[in-house]
C-alpha atoms as one frame of an Amber mdcrd trajectory, in Angstrom:
protein
   0.000   0.000   0.000   1.462   3.370  -1.017   0.183   5.248   2.042   2.649
   3.526   4.369   5.634   4.717   2.323   4.208   8.245   2.247   3.876   8.441
   6.039   7.412   7.191   6.705   8.887   9.425   4.028   7.001  12.437   5.378
   8.258  11.738   8.892  11.877  11.304   7.815  11.758  14.297   5.454  10.688
  16.594   8.307  12.376  15.218  11.423  15.873  14.445  10.131  16.655  17.971
   8.809  14.879  19.480  11.807  17.190  17.667  14.237  20.258  18.854  12.350
  18.941  22.425  12.294  18.127  22.262  16.020  21.681  21.160  16.810  23.084
  24.040  14.746  20.736  26.475  16.520  21.837  25.265  19.938  25.488  25.651
  19.015  24.951  29.201  17.757  23.040  30.283  20.842  25.566  28.787  23.229
  28.298  31.072  21.936  26.154  34.157  22.487  24.499  33.275  25.800  27.634
  32.004  27.531  29.423  35.254  26.532  27.101  37.503  28.566  26.281  34.920
  31.234  29.783  35.010  32.746  29.994  38.773  33.532  26.401  38.990  34.732
  26.699  36.014  37.054  30.103  37.134  38.296  28.727  40.538  39.260  25.676
  38.909  40.851  27.828  36.548  42.932  30.166  39.359  44.057  27.171  41.347
  45.311  25.842  38.286  47.130  29.245  37.711  48.709  29.429  41.252  50.054
  25.886  40.945  51.401  26.773  37.657  53.109  29.935  39.124  54.640  28.157
  42.280  55.787  25.215  40.492  57.380  27.303  37.765  58.992  24.352  35.368
  58.806  25.054  31.720  58.169  21.976  31.477  55.941  23.320  34.209  53.647
  26.627  32.368  53.286  24.862  29.107  52.473  22.702  30.939  49.931  25.835
  32.331  48.284  27.463  28.904  47.889  24.217  27.441  46.633  24.148  30.072
  43.883  27.780  29.324  43.044  26.888  25.671  42.530  23.794  26.610  40.529
  25.849  28.931  38.322  28.322  26.127  37.603  25.542  23.732  36.606  23.734
  26.271  34.411  26.941  27.376  32.712  27.888  23.769  31.961  24.563  23.228
  30.195  24.545  26.443  28.195  28.189  26.310  27.138  28.777  22.639  26.285
  26.941  21.251  23.240  27.567  17.666  24.271  26.188  18.167  27.775  23.138
  20.030  26.488  22.361  17.370  23.870  22.753  14.641  26.488  20.914  16.155
  29.454  18.268  18.278  27.705  17.685  17.226  24.101  18.558  13.617  24.833
  16.293  13.455  27.873  13.308  14.925  25.998  13.659  12.805  22.853  14.770
   9.711  24.757  11.807   9.932  27.100   9.381  10.337  24.207  10.954   7.445
  22.298  10.688   5.173  25.334   7.082   6.186  26.000   6.115   5.718  22.350
   7.648   2.244  22.360   6.017   1.302  25.665   2.552   2.626  24.739   2.552
   1.732  21.052   4.137  -1.674  21.540   6.443  -1.306  18.538  10.132  -2.201
  18.266  12.588   0.012  20.099  13.951   2.839  17.973  11.112   2.671  15.446
   9.500   5.969  14.522   5.811   6.559  15.344   5.122   6.773  11.596   5.232
   2.963  11.450   2.379   2.768  13.968   0.331   5.103  11.782   1.204   2.895
   8.809  -0.107  -0.198  10.558  -3.385   1.529  11.340  -3.688   2.762   7.747
  -3.211  -0.756   6.361  -5.863  -2.200   8.672  -8.387   0.448   7.677  -7.534
  -0.004   4.011  -8.134  -3.763   4.198 -11.732  -3.241   5.344 -12.554  -1.101
   2.332 -10.613  -3.428   0.066 -12.714  -6.385   1.221 -15.910  -4.523   0.355
 -14.490  -3.511  -3.027 -13.608  -7.120  -3.888 -17.144  -8.215  -3.045 -18.824
  -5.652  -5.324 -21.191  -7.596  -7.639 -20.571  -7.395 -11.378 -24.161  -8.051
 -12.424 -25.694  -4.706 -11.452 -23.691  -1.739 -12.719 -25.745   0.759 -10.701
 -25.227  -1.143  -7.472 -21.558  -1.735  -8.250 -20.977   1.941  -9.009 -22.687
   2.990  -5.779 -20.633   0.576  -3.671 -17.428   1.538  -5.437 -18.154   5.211
  -4.730 -18.848   4.383  -1.057 -15.560   2.518  -0.795 -13.655   5.379  -2.426
 -15.308   7.893  -0.100 -14.509   5.661   2.884 -10.841   5.418   1.889 -10.619
   9.172   1.424 -12.247  10.095   4.738 -10.383   7.486   6.767  -7.002   8.476
   5.356  -7.879  12.140   5.900  -8.684  11.411   9.557  -5.437   9.479   9.905
  -3.422  12.291   8.354  -5.029  14.857  10.654  -3.795  13.002  13.737  -0.440
  12.278  12.087   0.080  15.975  11.332  -0.905  16.856  14.921   1.722  14.456
  16.242   4.359  15.615  13.751   3.731  19.285  14.581   3.934  18.548  18.302
   7.227  16.722  17.792   8.700  19.523  15.676   7.513  22.312  17.985   8.852
  20.523  21.061  12.300  20.185  19.511  12.077  23.764  18.265  11.420  25.007
  21.807  14.183  22.765  23.172  16.560  24.359  20.653  15.997  27.747  22.318
  16.395  26.264  25.786  19.929  27.633  26.088  18.476  31.111  26.588  15.793
  30.098  29.061  17.995  27.804  31.151  20.317  30.770  31.630  17.301  32.811
  32.769  16.630  30.253  35.499  19.557  31.646  37.507  18.158  35.163  37.905
  15.097  35.914  40.000  13.538  38.549  37.637  13.809  36.220  34.600  12.832
  32.970  36.308   9.257  33.273  35.023  10.529  32.972  31.441  12.209  29.668
  32.262   8.978  28.565  33.891   7.050  29.299  30.690   9.654  27.543  28.531
   9.563  24.463  30.711   5.756  24.381  30.583   5.916  24.523  26.779   8.318
  21.566  26.657   6.180  19.509  29.042   3.040  20.382  27.048   4.683  19.125
  23.861   5.802  15.907  25.533   2.366  15.280  27.041   0.690  15.949  23.695
   2.873  13.356  21.996   2.270  10.880  24.823  -1.516  11.276  24.663  -1.563
  11.036  20.854   0.490   7.842  20.919  -1.928   6.484  23.516  -4.842   7.452
  21.277  -3.145   5.728  18.349  -2.490   2.579  20.371  -6.079   2.504  21.650
  -7.434   2.956  18.133  -5.182   0.219  16.761  -6.215  -2.274  19.447  -9.923
  -1.509  19.030  -9.698  -1.822  15.254  -7.778  -5.095  15.541 -10.475  -6.510
  17.810 -13.206  -5.322  15.449 -11.526  -6.910  12.437 -11.123 -10.145  14.359
 -14.832 -10.115  15.196 -16.097  -9.333  11.708 -13.532 -11.502   9.939 -16.048
 -14.309   9.554 -18.517 -11.943   7.888 -15.934 -10.619   5.427 -14.409 -13.968
   4.494 -16.501 -16.915   5.741 -14.812 -19.498   3.488 -11.311 -18.660   4.662
  -9.821 -18.135   1.198  -8.324 -14.981  -0.286 -11.518 -13.748  -1.918 -13.934
 -11.613   0.069 -17.221 -13.438  -0.467 -19.188 -12.573   2.652 -22.478 -10.762
   2.900 -22.074  -7.357   1.263 -24.572  -5.714   3.611 -22.642  -6.739   6.713
 -19.388  -5.615   5.144 -20.784  -2.174   4.372 -21.913  -1.795   7.984 -18.470
  -2.923   9.138 -16.929  -0.284   6.902 -19.182   2.394   8.413 -18.230   1.177
  11.881 -14.529   1.564  11.100 -15.176   5.056   9.786 -16.965   5.923  13.043
 -13.933   4.721  14.988 -11.706   7.046  12.990 -13.998   9.985  13.722 -13.663
   9.144  17.412  -9.905   8.852  16.873  -9.690  12.432  15.599 -11.939  13.769
  18.373  -9.783  12.168  21.084  -6.661  13.562  19.393  -7.885  17.147  19.637
  -9.059  16.562  23.201  -5.600  15.182  24.011  -4.007  18.460  22.934  -6.384
  20.426  25.167  -5.765  18.002  28.032  -1.996  18.458  27.752  -2.388  22.242
  27.813  -4.707  22.036  30.824  -2.281  19.868  32.775   0.732  22.074  32.109
  -1.233  25.159  33.147  -2.650  23.511  36.250  -0.677  20.907  38.160   2.593
  21.860  36.511   2.199  25.464  37.593   2.278  24.254  41.187   5.257  22.002
  40.475   7.337  24.896  39.147   6.583  27.220  42.063   9.841  26.257  43.712
  10.904  28.175  46.811  13.405  30.868  45.918  15.856  32.700  48.119  14.377
  34.578  51.049  10.927  33.955  52.384   8.140  35.410  54.409   8.064  35.767
  58.153   6.709  32.654  59.884   3.283  33.047  61.421   3.128  34.224  64.993
   2.125  31.644  67.580   0.853  34.155  70.132  -2.896  34.658  70.209  -4.176
  37.990  68.942  -5.081  40.521  71.569  -8.313  42.382  71.259 -11.191  43.862
  73.150 -13.429  41.514  75.057 -16.793  42.193  76.504 -17.004  38.917  78.315
 -13.955  39.341  80.559 -11.762  36.815  78.680  -8.201  36.492  80.015  -5.784
  38.912  78.390  -8.560  41.139  77.069  -9.104  44.694  78.166 -12.565  45.591
  79.340 -13.600  49.045  78.340 -15.648  50.986  80.730 -17.892  53.865  79.393
 -15.926  55.696  76.721 -12.684  53.691  76.861 -11.171  52.302  73.668 -10.334
  48.636  73.232  -7.100  47.241  71.767  -6.942  47.155  67.964  -8.053  43.896
  66.375  -5.405  41.638  64.831  -6.305  40.437  61.331  -5.274  37.149  59.777
  -2.772  38.595  57.304  -0.868  40.223  60.164  -0.047  36.790  61.507   1.890
  35.953  58.368   3.540  39.262  57.473   3.805  40.812  60.901   2.036  43.735
  62.489   2.743  47.225  61.329   5.145  49.179  63.565
């Protein structure tokens, strides 16, 4: 079937040059980012050192050495192409390859295009069985069934290509964002630019989740279609030979059922994209809210003092025109009372 060669060729034609271009982009950005990262971080660390020495607090000294270690790690990633490809690009693509193999059930190292090919062949065989069983006696009936089979092939392949393009775009965009990660990983070091790293990381996770959900959708569709073909196999070919000589009415209904599955396949694919975006904007937002340097004042354990009309201990009872103590609100327990 020609469609399987088209899917593999389309995947290779897009992903192979894209990976080479992404590597070249990373190398170009590393020379620029590492050039300004060194003076900025050096000045930042000198200021932190003076603050630590002036305050004399042990926590300030520990914070300084923690930033020194963080600067070394960040600089290693944004200056060394091998380290970046291994720990960032390699982790993203390696994780997706492992998940695609585990969910899809294909051989290790095989591209997801082969899974789409397998699904395309199975769907094609259903229409092919109906086409072989088209009667030659009635030209009107044969023409109508042939048109239905052609329409079925067109719509099913269109649905398959829609999901394939969604997966391919997610793969390309994820690697495209990873290619610019040199800039955003450098921004992780500085407090004012940390939010940009947070957004970059969310984009990478969203792309990875989208690919994971689409592969799961593909695997689910493939398993359901395999079970359906196993069930209706006796209706398509009851004699067990190569010719499709089953009841044409049942085969047409089977073909419509397969088309309905592909419509569901496309709907789940679009919902998977929305689900990935919802997760990265929800639970992931809490994951990335890591504690930074500093922190708020711990809440006070002493009970608030205020006026009491019932003679409670610690409360001041006002007599005619006396004024009671000011009330202590909840936010004052966390940020401290005003002087």
